[in-house]
Every structure is written in C-alpha cells, then in structure tokens.
C-alpha positions as CSV (number, residue, x, y, z in Angstrom):
1,M,-47.8,38.2,-6.1
2,H,-44.5,38.8,-4.4
3,R,-45.7,36.7,-1.5
4,R,-46.6,33.8,-3.8
5,I,-43.2,34.0,-5.5
6,S,-41.5,33.8,-2.1
7,V,-43.6,30.8,-1.1
8,L,-42.8,29.1,-4.4
9,L,-39.1,29.8,-4.0
10,A,-39.2,28.3,-0.5
11,V,-41.0,25.2,-1.8
12,L,-38.4,24.8,-4.5
13,A,-35.5,25.2,-2.0
14,V,-37.0,22.5,0.2
15,S,-37.5,20.2,-2.7
16,L,-33.9,20.8,-3.9
17,A,-32.5,20.1,-0.4
18,A,-34.6,16.9,-0.2
19,A,-33.3,15.7,-3.5
20,L,-29.7,16.4,-2.6
21,L,-30.1,14.6,0.8
22,G,-31.7,11.6,-1.1
23,A,-28.7,11.4,-3.4
24,G,-26.3,11.4,-0.5
25,A,-28.3,8.6,1.3
26,A,-28.3,6.5,-1.8
27,S,-24.5,6.6,-2.1
28,A,-24.2,5.1,1.4
29,S,-26.8,2.4,0.9
30,P,-26.1,-0.8,2.8
31,L,-26.8,-2.7,-0.4
32,D,-23.7,-1.3,-2.0
33,P,-20.6,-3.4,-1.4
34,P,-18.0,-1.7,0.8
35,G,-14.6,-0.9,-0.8
36,G,-11.2,-2.4,0.2
37,T,-12.3,-5.8,1.4
38,T,-10.8,-8.2,-1.2
39,D,-8.3,-10.7,0.1
40,S,-4.8,-9.4,-0.2
41,Q,-1.3,-10.7,0.1
42,T,-0.2,-10.3,3.7
43,T,3.1,-8.8,4.5
44,P,5.5,-11.4,6.1
45,G,5.2,-11.3,9.8
46,D,1.7,-9.7,9.7
47,D,-1.4,-11.3,11.1
48,P,-2.5,-13.7,8.3
49,G,-5.7,-13.2,6.5
50,G,-5.7,-9.4,6.9
51,G,-7.7,-7.2,4.5
52,G,-6.0,-5.3,1.7
53,G,-6.7,-2.7,-0.9
54,G,-9.6,-2.5,-3.3
55,T,-7.6,-3.8,-6.2
56,S,-7.3,-7.5,-6.9
57,D,-4.1,-9.1,-5.7
58,P,-1.9,-11.2,-8.1
59,C,-1.8,-13.9,-5.5
60,D,-5.5,-14.5,-6.0
61,L,-4.5,-16.2,-9.3
62,Y,-1.4,-17.8,-7.9
63,T,1.8,-18.3,-9.8
64,P,5.0,-18.0,-7.8
65,D,6.3,-15.2,-10.0
66,S,3.2,-13.1,-9.6
67,C,3.2,-13.6,-5.8
68,M,6.8,-12.6,-5.2
69,G,7.4,-9.3,-3.4
70,G,11.2,-9.3,-4.2
71,D,14.1,-11.8,-4.3
72,G,13.4,-15.2,-2.8
73,G,14.7,-16.0,0.6
74,S,17.5,-18.4,1.3
75,G,16.9,-22.1,2.0
76,G,16.1,-24.8,-0.5
77,G,13.5,-27.5,-0.3
78,G,10.8,-25.2,1.2
79,G,13.0,-24.0,4.0
80,G,14.5,-20.7,4.9
81,G,13.1,-17.2,5.4
82,G,14.2,-13.8,4.3
83,T,12.5,-10.7,2.9
84,G,10.6,-10.8,-0.3
85,N,9.0,-14.2,0.3
86,P,5.5,-14.7,-1.2
87,S,2.5,-15.0,1.1
88,P,-0.7,-17.1,0.4
89,P,-3.7,-15.1,-0.6
90,S,-5.5,-15.6,2.7
91,A,-5.3,-17.6,5.9
92,Q,-8.7,-19.1,5.1
93,V,-7.4,-20.6,1.8
94,V,-4.5,-22.3,3.6
95,Q,-6.6,-23.5,6.6
96,V,-8.9,-25.4,4.2
97,M,-5.8,-27.2,2.9
98,V,-4.6,-27.8,6.4
99,D,-7.9,-29.2,7.5
100,N,-8.0,-31.6,4.5
101,A,-4.5,-32.8,5.2
102,R,-5.3,-33.3,8.8
103,L,-8.3,-35.5,7.9
104,A,-6.2,-37.4,5.5
105,A,-3.6,-38.0,8.1
106,K,-6.1,-39.4,10.6
107,K,-7.6,-41.7,7.9
108,A,-4.1,-43.0,7.1
109,L,-3.5,-43.7,10.8
110,V,-6.8,-45.5,11.2
111,D,-6.8,-47.4,7.9
112,K,-3.1,-48.4,7.7
113,P,-1.8,-50.2,10.8
114,K,1.8,-49.8,9.6
115,C,1.3,-46.1,9.4
116,F,0.0,-46.0,13.0
117,D,2.9,-48.1,14.2
118,L,5.4,-45.7,12.5
119,L,3.9,-42.7,14.2
120,S,3.5,-44.4,17.6
121,L,6.3,-44.5,20.1
122,T,5.0,-47.7,21.7
123,D,2.8,-49.2,18.9
124,S,0.1,-49.3,21.6
125,R,-3.5,-48.6,20.6
126,S,-4.3,-47.4,24.2
127,P,-5.5,-43.7,24.2
128,G,-2.5,-42.3,25.9
129,T,-1.2,-38.8,25.5
130,L,1.2,-39.9,22.7
131,N,-1.3,-42.0,20.8
132,P,-1.0,-40.5,17.3
133,V,-4.7,-40.6,16.5
134,R,-5.5,-38.9,19.8
135,V,-2.8,-36.3,19.2
136,I,-4.0,-35.4,15.7
137,D,-7.5,-35.2,17.1
138,T,-6.5,-33.0,20.0
139,V,-3.8,-30.6,19.2
140,P,-4.5,-27.3,17.2
141,V,-3.3,-27.6,13.7
142,T,-3.3,-24.0,12.4
143,Y,-1.8,-21.9,9.7
144,V,0.6,-19.2,10.8
145,N,2.1,-16.6,8.4
146,D,5.6,-16.3,9.9
147,G,7.0,-14.8,6.7
148,T,9.1,-17.9,5.8
149,L,8.7,-20.6,3.3
150,D,9.1,-23.4,5.9
151,F,6.5,-26.1,5.9
152,G,5.7,-26.5,9.6
153,Y,6.7,-26.2,13.2
154,S,5.6,-28.4,16.1
155,P,6.6,-27.5,19.6
156,G,5.5,-29.5,22.6
157,L,4.9,-33.2,23.1
158,G,1.8,-35.3,22.7
159,V,-1.6,-33.8,23.3
160,D,0.1,-30.8,25.0
161,G,1.8,-29.7,21.7
162,R,0.6,-27.9,18.6
163,I,1.3,-28.0,14.9
164,S,1.8,-24.7,13.2
165,I,1.6,-24.8,9.4
166,L,3.8,-22.2,7.7
167,P,3.5,-20.6,4.2
168,G,5.7,-23.1,2.4
169,F,2.9,-25.6,2.9
170,Y,0.8,-23.6,0.5
171,F,3.6,-23.0,-2.0
172,I,4.7,-26.7,-2.4
173,T,5.8,-27.3,-5.9
174,F,7.8,-30.0,-7.6
175,D,9.0,-27.6,-10.3
176,P,12.8,-27.0,-10.0
177,A,12.3,-23.6,-11.5
178,Y,11.2,-22.4,-8.0
179,Q,14.2,-23.5,-5.9
180,N,13.5,-21.0,-3.1
181,Q,9.7,-20.8,-3.4
182,G,8.4,-24.0,-1.8
183,Y,10.3,-26.4,-4.1
184,V,10.4,-30.0,-3.0
185,D,13.2,-32.1,-4.4
186,P,11.9,-35.7,-4.0
187,S,15.5,-37.0,-4.1
188,L,16.3,-34.9,-1.0
189,Y,13.1,-35.6,1.0
190,F,12.8,-39.3,0.1
191,D,15.3,-42.1,-0.1
192,L,13.7,-44.0,-2.9
193,P,14.5,-44.4,-6.6
194,A,11.2,-42.7,-7.5
195,V,8.2,-41.2,-5.8
196,Q,4.9,-40.2,-7.1
197,L,3.4,-37.2,-5.2
198,S,0.7,-34.7,-5.8
199,V,0.7,-31.4,-3.8
200,A,-2.0,-32.9,-1.5
201,D,0.2,-36.0,-0.9
202,M,3.1,-33.8,0.1
203,Q,0.9,-31.8,2.4
204,L,-0.2,-35.1,4.0
205,V,3.5,-36.0,4.5
206,V,4.1,-32.6,6.1
207,I,1.3,-33.1,8.6
208,L,2.5,-36.6,9.5
209,H,6.1,-35.4,9.7
210,E,5.1,-32.8,12.2
211,L,2.9,-35.2,14.1
212,G,5.9,-37.5,14.4
213,H,7.7,-34.7,16.3
214,L,4.8,-34.5,18.8
215,T,4.7,-38.3,19.3
216,G,8.4,-38.5,19.8
217,V,9.3,-40.7,16.9
218,N,10.7,-38.0,14.5
219,V,13.9,-36.4,15.7
220,H,16.2,-34.6,13.3
221,E,18.5,-31.6,13.4
222,G,18.5,-28.8,10.9
223,D,18.4,-25.0,10.8
224,G,16.4,-24.7,7.6
225,R,19.2,-23.0,5.8
226,A,20.5,-23.9,2.3
227,P,22.1,-26.2,1.3
228,L,19.8,-28.7,3.1
229,L,21.0,-32.2,3.8
230,P,18.8,-35.3,3.8
231,E,19.2,-35.7,7.6
232,E,18.1,-32.1,8.1
233,V,14.8,-32.6,6.4
234,G,14.1,-36.0,8.0
235,Q,14.6,-37.9,4.8
236,E,14.6,-41.4,6.5
237,F,11.3,-40.6,8.3
238,N,9.7,-39.0,5.3
239,T,10.5,-42.1,3.3
240,Q,8.8,-44.3,5.9
241,I,5.8,-42.1,5.8
242,Y,5.6,-42.5,2.0
243,V,6.0,-46.3,2.2
244,N,3.6,-46.9,5.1
245,C,1.0,-44.1,5.0
246,L,0.5,-43.3,1.3
247,D,-1.3,-45.7,-1.1
248,Q,1.4,-45.5,-3.8
249,G,4.1,-46.3,-1.3
250,A,2.8,-49.8,-0.6
251,A,4.8,-51.1,-3.5
252,Y,8.0,-50.6,-1.4
253,Q,6.8,-52.5,1.7
C-alpha cells in the first residue's frame, strides 16, 4: 500500500509539473501580440519612427496641443527649432504624405508647361542633370526628424542633391492659433490678395519649393528664426508656384 501511495504521489507530481509548464508556455505563445510596439512620438533628434511604450500616444490622434512636449520653439511660419516641439506619430505616416506630394509635383511639372518652365533653369526639355522632372524622379525625398518645425532642406544641386522633409511638413496648419507649430500665414508665404490652399496643396508647394533649390531657380536667404520676412521664405517664388503649378492659381496667370 505504501508503495502504491508513493507511485500515486509521483504521478501527481509529474502531472502538476506538466500543467505548470503548459501554463508557462501558453503565456509566451507566438499568437499573443508582443507588448510595447505601438507607434510613439519620437524625441526630437532621435531616429524617426522608433518604437515606444505600450500605451497609446496622444499624437496618434493628432491635435497640436496633445502632441506638444513643452513650450513651442521659436520661429513663425513653420520655421525655427527649439525644445518641446511636437513630433509626428511615425516616420511611415509622414513618408506617405511625402510620396504623395512628390507624385503631385511630378504631375504638375508634366501637365503644366508653365510649371516646368518655372522650375527649369534653362526651360529645356532635354534630360539634363537640372531637368526638374529628372531631378524629382532621381533624388531621394525622405522624411527626417531633426527636432525642428521647418518644412524642408535641400542640399546639393540637380540629380546629385537630395530633399529632406522635416516635421513642419506634417504639422502644416492655416490656423493662427498655432503660431509656432507649423502655422502657415498665406500673406507671408504668397504675394496674392487671396490664396486657397489645402494642407496637401501646401505640401506640394513645399516639395516644389525645395526642388527649385536643387534646379538652381530658387535662391533666398533666411535663418528660419522669427520674425520671418517674405524674402526669407521665398515669397515671390512660392507665389509663382501657386500661380503656375496649382489648378486654383491659374486665375492669376
């Protein structure tokens, strides 16, 4: 009898151990979603698109207030850096906007001869290194989280250059309540009595503005610090983009 009880106890011990091991294995099942992989607001200067904590980020449902990490940086009209600037929810979100604006820019160059002429240093359709269609097709146009609210940066010349799109591109707004958070004042950026722009329109203007730097037709000085002046934001060139490259600008031709 004693021997049977010992055997029974051994069997129960083995069964209990198997049950405990089974519970542990179930908790690590590959079907369970891993924690801490939701998109998170990146810290200015960090690699864009990095993972964050397991809680949802206020930037996932963007309003400028919910996205702010502190006081806004200096520089009106979408320019100027500083600590406490908001960051887009992820690099992937912004890159989709960038790619859409790039396609819209190419379409405007191909469909509107006056737009092509504006962006071309020579007005030549030959596929040279400064041909605006070739440049927009060739150069990398990528989002870079540099921690500022500037719109873009385009070093280099022609097909050897690049266009870096900065966080202000994502935060473009025409609401004066957000003076230091991507606010675009149409009267500053365009020399027209009235302009009609959506966010996508302004993003198209940004891409074409930066493209103009690479093709050599857009040259202006400015340090991005407030108060911005019309010549510092390339007002004259932006106005010509609006008139010649956007459908609603045709009325001013």
